[in-house]
C-alpha positions as CSV (number, residue, x, y, z in Angstrom):
1,X,27.7,13.9,10.9
2,X,26.9,13.8,7.1
3,X,26.6,10.6,5.2
4,X,29.4,10.0,2.8
5,X,28.5,10.5,-0.9
6,X,27.2,7.4,-2.8
7,X,30.0,6.2,-5.4
8,X,26.9,5.9,-7.8
9,X,26.6,9.5,-8.2
10,X,30.3,10.0,-9.5
11,X,29.5,10.0,-13.1
12,X,31.6,11.6,-15.7
13,X,29.1,13.3,-17.7
14,X,28.6,15.7,-14.8
15,X,32.2,16.8,-15.0
16,X,31.7,19.8,-17.3
17,X,29.2,21.2,-14.9
18,X,30.6,20.2,-11.6
19,X,34.2,21.9,-12.5
20,X,33.1,24.9,-14.1
21,X,33.9,28.0,-12.4
22,X,31.2,30.2,-11.0
23,X,33.7,32.9,-10.3
24,X,35.9,34.0,-7.3
25,X,35.1,34.2,-3.9
26,X,35.5,37.2,-1.8
27,X,39.3,36.0,-0.7
28,X,40.1,35.7,-4.7
29,X,39.9,32.0,-4.8
30,X,38.3,30.3,-7.8
31,X,35.0,28.8,-6.9
32,X,33.8,25.7,-9.1
33,X,30.0,24.2,-8.9
34,X,31.5,21.5,-6.9
35,X,33.3,23.5,-4.4
36,X,30.1,25.7,-3.9
37,X,27.8,22.9,-3.5
38,X,30.2,21.3,-0.9
39,X,30.4,24.7,0.9
40,X,26.5,24.4,1.3
41,X,26.8,20.8,2.4
42,X,25.0,19.5,-0.6
43,X,26.1,16.1,-2.5
44,X,27.5,17.7,-6.0
45,X,26.7,14.5,-7.9
46,X,23.3,14.3,-6.4
47,X,22.3,17.8,-7.0
48,X,23.8,17.6,-10.6
49,X,21.6,14.8,-11.5
50,X,18.6,16.3,-10.1
51,X,19.0,19.3,-11.9
52,X,19.7,17.5,-15.1
53,X,16.3,15.9,-15.0
54,X,14.5,19.2,-14.5
55,X,13.4,21.8,-17.1
56,X,16.2,24.3,-17.9
57,X,14.1,27.3,-16.5
58,X,13.3,25.4,-13.1
59,X,16.9,24.2,-12.7
60,X,18.4,27.7,-13.5
61,X,16.2,29.2,-10.5
62,X,17.2,26.4,-8.3
63,X,21.0,26.9,-9.0
64,X,20.5,30.7,-8.8
65,X,19.0,30.0,-5.4
66,X,21.9,28.1,-4.2
67,X,24.6,30.2,-5.5
68,X,22.8,33.4,-3.7
69,X,23.1,31.4,-0.4
70,X,26.8,30.7,-0.6
71,X,28.8,31.9,2.7
72,X,31.0,34.8,1.8
73,X,29.4,34.9,-1.6
74,X,29.4,38.1,-3.1
75,X,26.7,37.4,-6.1
76,X,23.5,39.4,-6.3
77,X,20.2,37.5,-7.5
78,X,20.7,38.8,-10.8
79,X,24.3,37.8,-11.0
80,X,23.4,34.3,-9.8
81,X,20.6,33.8,-12.4
82,X,23.2,34.7,-15.4
83,X,25.8,32.4,-13.9
84,X,23.1,29.6,-13.4
85,X,21.9,29.8,-17.0
86,X,25.6,29.6,-18.3
87,X,26.2,26.5,-16.2
88,X,22.8,24.7,-16.4
89,X,23.7,24.4,-20.4
90,X,26.5,22.1,-19.3
91,X,24.5,19.5,-17.7
92,X,23.4,16.4,-19.7
93,X,19.9,16.3,-20.7
94,X,17.9,13.0,-21.1
95,X,17.4,12.1,-24.6
96,X,14.1,12.5,-26.0
97,X,13.0,9.8,-28.7
98,X,12.3,11.5,-32.0
99,X,9.4,9.1,-32.9
100,X,6.7,8.9,-30.3
101,X,6.6,5.4,-28.5
102,X,3.0,4.8,-29.5
103,X,4.1,4.6,-33.2
104,X,7.3,2.6,-32.5
105,X,5.3,-0.2,-30.8
106,X,1.7,0.1,-32.0
107,X,0.2,-3.4,-31.8
108,X,3.6,-5.0,-30.7
109,X,3.7,-6.4,-27.0
110,X,5.8,-4.1,-24.8
111,X,9.3,-5.1,-23.7
112,X,7.9,-5.7,-20.1
113,X,5.3,-8.0,-21.4
114,X,8.0,-10.2,-23.3
115,X,10.0,-10.2,-20.4
116,X,7.2,-11.4,-18.2
117,X,6.4,-14.1,-20.8
118,X,10.1,-15.4,-20.9
119,X,10.0,-15.6,-17.0
120,X,7.0,-17.3,-16.8
121,X,8.3,-19.9,-19.4
122,X,11.5,-20.4,-17.5
123,X,9.8,-20.9,-14.1
124,X,7.2,-23.4,-15.9
125,X,10.2,-25.2,-17.3
126,X,11.5,-25.6,-13.9
127,X,8.7,-26.7,-12.1
128,X,8.2,-29.6,-14.7
129,X,11.8,-30.7,-14.2
130,X,11.4,-30.6,-10.5
131,X,8.2,-32.6,-10.6
132,X,9.8,-35.0,-13.1
133,X,12.9,-35.7,-10.7
134,X,10.6,-36.1,-7.8
135,X,8.2,-38.6,-9.1
136,X,9.7,-42.2,-8.8
137,X,10.3,-44.2,-11.9
138,X,7.9,-47.0,-12.6
139,X,10.9,-49.7,-12.3
140,X,11.4,-48.9,-8.7
141,X,8.2,-50.3,-7.8
142,X,8.6,-53.3,-9.0
143,X,11.8,-54.3,-7.8
144,X,10.8,-53.6,-4.2
145,X,7.7,-55.9,-4.7
146,X,7.8,-59.6,-3.6
147,X,7.8,-62.1,-6.4
148,X,4.9,-63.9,-4.9
149,X,2.1,-63.3,-2.7
150,X,3.1,-64.8,1.0
151,X,-0.4,-64.3,2.5
152,X,-2.7,-67.4,1.8
153,X,-6.1,-66.9,0.4
154,X,-8.7,-67.0,3.0
155,X,-10.2,-70.7,3.5
156,X,-13.8,-71.1,2.6
157,X,-15.7,-73.9,3.7
158,X,-17.3,-76.2,0.9
159,X,-20.8,-75.6,0.2
160,X,-23.3,-78.0,2.2
161,X,-25.3,-79.8,-0.3
162,X,-28.4,-81.8,1.2
163,X,-30.6,-83.6,-1.1
């Protein structure tokens, strides 16, 4: 039994790619990327996410090999590459920063470093509050102490003076 698809992969940014037509199968039924991947027992959203992170040429090759493996498919390897190239263009691509990160944050603390500093400060504050609440106040010791000493002082014999 195959595991159910994770809900986290049902992301709308892959809709254009997943619902795009590949063509028709030998029974003249329209075939989308979604149905093709399902026929291959591949999670469509997971595969779309994986392909979107790859360079276009590698993603095109991977998708072309999947299309060529389709059961009852009528596409040659050449057809599969052309179809794959068209489909890969529909995938969202990770954004590439226009300014290199080294120029943006040169000499400034990183966000990760700032986050660590905030967490350490918060933990330190919590530790101080906890220590202050566990330490008894100075007035509590006096109230529990007796008002006078009930233990008599030790008896000393008077010094013996001989003349």
